[in-house]
Residue, then its C-alpha position, 0 to 999 in steps of 0.5 A: m170635629e165630625k158628625i156622628n149618626p146614631y141611628a147608623f149604629y142601630v142599622l149596623g146592629t140589625e145587619l150583623h145580628p142575623l148571623t146569630a140566628i143560623s140554626s143547624n139541623e144535625g151540624k149541617i146549615a143550608v148554604k142558601s140561609l147563608f146568602f143574605p146574611l152574609w151579604n149584608a154583614d159584609i157589607a155593613m163591616d166594609r162601611l164601618l171599616s172605611g170610617d164613614l160610621i166612627k174612626l175605629d181605634f183598637s178594636r179595627s183588627a177584630a172588626q177586619t178579620l171579621k170582615n174577612r171571613l165574612h168576605d172568604m165565605f161569602v166568595t166561596h159559596f156564592l161567586d163564580d170564577k167570573g166574580d159573578i154571583k151564583f146560587p145552588s142549582e135547581g134540586e142541589e141542597p149544599y151545606i157546610w158544617s156547622w163548625q165551619w160556620n162557628s169560624i163566623t160567630a166566633a170572629l164577630s163573637t170577639f168583636q162585638t166584645i172589643f167594639q162595646t169596650e172601644m164605644e164605653k171609651a169613645t169620646t161622644y157628647q149630647v149637646s143641649k139645646k141653647g134657648i130657642y136656638s137649634t143646636v144644629d143651626l148653632v153648630e153649623s151655621a150660626e152667621e145664617v141669624f142675619p135676614a137673607e135681606l142683610a146678609p150682603f151688607v154683613n161683613q165676611k169676617t163677622k160671619d166666621d166669628i158668629h160661626a165659631a161663636g155658635r159652635c162654642l155656644a152649642f159646646n159650652l165653652p162661654t168664654a170662646a163663645g163670647f170672644h168670637a161674639a165680641r170679634g163678630i161685632e167689631g168686623q162689623m163696625e168696621l164695615y159700619w165705620q167705613t161706610f159713614t165716615k168714607k174711610t178705607g182701612t181699620c181703626h185701633g179699637w172700639q173707641d176710634y170706631i165710635d169716636d169717629l162716628r160720633k164727628v159724623m153724627t156731629a158734622g151735619i154730613v148726611p147719611v149719619p149712624e143712629e144714635r141708638t145704634v152707636k149707643m148699643l155699641e158703647l154700653i156693649k164695649a163697656h160691660d162685655r167686650n172689654p171683660v171678655m177680652h181681658p187676659r184675665d178675665v172668664i165668662l163663668s156662665d153659660i147665660d153670659a155668653r147667650i146674652l152676648f150672643s143676643s146682643a151681637e146678633g141684634v147690634i150686627i143686624a142694626m149695622a147692616q140694615e144702616i149700611k144698607e140704607a145708606r148705599k141706597a142713599l149714596g147711590l151705591m145700590p145694587a151693588t151689595l154682594a161686593i161690600a161683604a168682601t171688605p177687607 
């Protein structure tokens, strides 16, 4: 997926339109009037053909033909043998015939017609904003939803899944958004479980993580996970995680996905805050960054 800048299409139009405004006097066109229209249009077509604006399909051939004719006329009238810019000498009034210029306008007309057809069929969409979340932030950096001071205590796997969940949410893929949000919680739960149980590796599923955390809470060993956070995990497991992970179940609405995304944000932040405090209590600070790379 590539981001498209709509304003660049406006700029392209402003650079090509002056070609249509060139007028003749008794069939003659002053060469000096062609410099900037040819220069700007030639650069614009280079940029379009490079793919920076959009990848061309069946209009590419017409675009290349227009580019070639622009370049050839510019080279003929405004470059010397060394490739340096040249202008008519003082007092010299060179001209071309209007029929010569027609090769440019004909190529432009052909390109515009074919380009219009391609753009009408292009798969471009406008993505609506989701609540208070910026569309750009959801697409490009949803993982930045976590406070900067807690980011080192968020598992990298969790960041990756929340990044994916944000993109899915932005593009109206609620089931996929819910799936990645649930995976993001599980990734952080793994780090949360490792911190409080002093174990390594992973568990088979959410219930195993929760059972172990409950054992730590009743064993009298400090630090212990907070009841509120573990309860949140139990509720999400029962009402959100299990249904969305079931192959026959689908999140039917954008609202459902947004609720799960917000729930994931809240419980991951809560776990990260407890991990930070637990590490401080255990004397493991300030080695905070290493924790984000925990497998």
